[in-house]
N, C-alpha and C positions, 0 to 999 in steps of 0.2 A: 807887701804888694806882690800879687801873683804876677809872673811875666806871661802867662798863657791862660786861655780860657778855651774850653773845648765844648762844641756843639754837636750833638747827634742830629743829622739831617735825614729825614724820611719822606717819601712821597705821601702826599696827603690824600685820603680817600676821595676828597672833593676835588682834586686836581691841584697842581702846584706841589710845593714843599713846606714841610714844617721843621723848625729848628728848635731844639731845646738844649739849654746849657746844662752841663754836668756840675752839680754843687752849687748852683745859683738858681734863683727863681726868675730865669729869663726865657721867654718864649716868643718866637717870631715866625712869620711865614712869607712866602713870596711865590709868584707864579712860575718863575724861570730860575735856572741856577744863578744867573747874575743877580737877579732881584733878591734871592736869599743871601747872597754874599753881602750886598749892600744893606740889607735889613739886619743882619747880624752886627755889622759895624754900627748902625744907627742905635740898635738896642744896647749894645755895650757902652756906647757913649752915653746914653740916657741913664743907665744903671749905675755907673761908676763915676765918681769925681775924677777930674783929670789926673791928679796926683796918684790915685789909686787904680787907675785903669790898666788892664793887662795890656801889653804891647803886641802880643800875637793872638789871633783868633784861629783856631784849628777846627775845621769842619770835617766830621767824620761821616761820610756818605754812607747810608745803609740802604740796600736794595734787596728786597725779597724776590726770589725767583722759584716758580713752581714748575716742576717737570713731571709729567704724566708717565707712569710706568705700566 
């Protein structure tokens, strides 16, 4: 049993956020930061049986910034 699962969270081109789990086929989305936190918890609960469920969800927030030169 893994104790932690990591999600990469990026801004969605359509608005809101998208979260993808590393090493697992789990994808979810939400309109706000709070919604994406709740959505990842729900997705992990649905994907794993209770005894196999990771105890920690780590969200790695990725934000691109462009600077004109």
